[in-house]
C-alpha atoms as one frame of an Amber mdcrd trajectory, in Angstrom:
protein
 115.918  83.235  97.681 115.654  86.340  95.516 119.275  86.347  94.799 119.055
  82.741  93.376 115.848  84.009  91.133 117.862  86.662  90.202 120.654  84.750
  88.875 118.290  82.329  87.135 116.210  84.956  85.513 119.782  86.671  84.284
 120.831  83.138  83.027 118.078  83.341  80.545 119.846  85.849  78.482 122.794
  83.940  77.484 120.610  80.881  76.818 118.437  82.770  74.417 120.760  84.924
  72.887 122.766  82.564  70.467 120.132  81.892  68.158 120.018  85.510  66.886
 123.851  85.624  66.372 123.887  82.232  64.316 124.583  84.046  61.061 127.596
  85.476  62.806 129.044  82.037  62.718 128.620  81.630  66.651 127.098  77.804
  67.092 124.965  76.723  70.071 126.163  73.572  71.353 122.504  72.110  72.257
 119.794  71.696  69.955 116.831  74.175  69.590 114.250  71.911  71.690 116.625
  71.275  74.335 117.662  75.117  74.610 113.989  75.632  74.929 113.075  73.249
  77.642 116.111  74.837  79.314 114.832  78.206  79.083 111.426  77.292  80.275
 112.681  75.423  83.179 115.389  78.162  84.152 112.451  80.705  83.978 109.777
  78.712  86.039 112.886  77.964  88.503 113.591  81.486  88.849 109.528  82.078
  89.438 109.312  79.478  92.266 112.775  80.541  94.005 111.351  84.269  93.898
 108.007  83.303  95.033 109.483  81.398  98.063 112.198  84.244  98.629 109.250
  86.880  98.815 108.122  85.176 101.826 111.718  85.219 103.883 113.253  88.478
 105.175 115.695  90.242 102.487 119.365  89.985 103.267 119.794  92.332 100.474
 117.693  93.859  97.926 118.534  94.073  94.059 118.042  97.393  92.829 114.835
  97.570  90.736 116.321  98.792  87.625 118.698  95.793  87.269 115.429  93.470
  87.591 113.615  95.656  85.076 116.251  95.783  82.677 117.319  91.774  83.312
 113.444  90.723  82.686 112.912  92.604  79.415 116.136  91.252  78.139 115.182
  87.836  79.369 111.847  88.517  77.733 113.047  89.341  74.554 115.776  87.337
  73.902 114.314  83.941  75.628 111.115  83.813  73.490 112.494  83.203  70.047
 113.923  79.767  70.787 110.333  78.703  72.818 108.532  80.111  69.851 110.434
  78.172  67.185 109.877  74.770  69.361 106.377  75.169  69.410 106.133  75.798
  65.733 108.143  72.504  65.445 105.975  70.421  67.715 102.802  72.233  66.030
 103.691  70.772  62.774 103.302  66.957  63.777 100.015  65.184  63.605  98.575
  63.373  66.585 100.901  60.233  65.998 104.342  61.091  67.300 106.752  61.036
  64.348 104.469  61.600  61.616 105.111  64.873  60.376 102.330  67.232  58.809
 102.615  68.031  55.103 102.963  71.658  56.143 106.523  70.619  57.216 107.998
  70.102  54.045 106.299  73.537  52.512 109.880  74.969  52.925 110.153  78.718
  54.210 108.348  80.236  56.343 104.916  81.980  54.849 105.694  85.057  57.271
 108.984  86.978  56.910 110.776  89.039  59.352 109.249  87.043  62.075 112.285
  86.881  64.093 112.781  90.589  64.512 109.454  91.242  64.815 109.076  88.900
  67.669 112.323  90.375  69.246 110.516  93.889  69.169 107.043  92.472  70.024
 108.448  90.652  73.264 110.357  93.947  74.213 107.301  96.060  73.706 105.049
  94.045  75.720 107.400  93.463  78.624 108.221  97.469  78.529 104.384  98.282
  78.753 103.630  96.191  81.903 106.500  97.340  83.456 105.186 100.740  82.872
 102.202  99.545  84.195 100.126 100.351  81.076  98.559  97.018  79.959  96.649
  98.864  77.617 100.041  98.944  75.569  99.578  95.044  74.894  96.662  95.979
  72.723  98.281  98.569  70.930 101.176  96.429  70.329  99.204  93.305  69.163
  97.181  95.886  66.891  99.959  97.093  65.122 101.550  93.621  64.627  98.075
  92.544  63.438  97.536  95.582  61.110 101.096  94.976  59.636 100.457  91.360
  59.131  96.880  91.837  57.616  97.691  91.089  54.021  99.845  87.935  54.314
  96.971  86.343  56.888  94.946  85.137  54.025  97.032  82.373  53.673  95.902
  79.383  55.991  99.617  78.652  57.050 100.701  82.230  57.722  97.429  82.945
  59.967  98.085  79.545  61.907 101.870  80.714  62.227 100.651  84.537  63.230
  98.185  83.297  65.763 100.601  80.377  67.287 103.893  82.922  67.188 102.097
  85.503  68.611 100.285  83.883  71.742 103.813  82.094  72.514 105.651  85.402
  72.332 103.179  87.090  74.525 103.067  84.531  77.127 106.959  83.993  77.444
 107.227  88.079  77.610 104.537  87.975  80.570 105.714  85.165  82.230 109.412
  86.881  82.417 108.093  90.216  83.551 105.868  88.248  86.144 109.282  86.697
  87.307 110.728  89.939  87.418 108.048  91.616  89.541 108.239  88.818  91.962
 111.898  89.219  92.306 111.893  92.878  92.625 108.905  93.739  94.681
């Protein structure tokens, strides 16, 4: 079962990666929300398979280093599409299909969010694998200080908090799945 979990964890990487290469002309055939639901489902299935497999005798173990690299890559690349989908879902009020006024505001109030998110998830996954959970606080403090002047706008503060929560939860989930697979 750990091999099934391993394959599912590896599958997260190519599912999340095309979003970062859109400027190169690479087109992804699935809608953003479909990709996000697929990413969450695959990571959840990997966790379930790893949990079930941890109770079975191991036929062959997967090298820990490969599990670490795969889970950091899954944390880094898979979180962007999920975060963007949560942003889109948050832009709607209680009624389905009734967009919030903030949806028509145009570009995001926070520039560089994609690259900051990539670095944030990579740093969080790395600190958790290094058994240094305090590093999570350091990463979030640096991110908060870097964005401090921009957070005076209500929309920017809301996007910062929502994006940070989704990004951190995704990175922690990818590391958690990796820990169950590898140990």
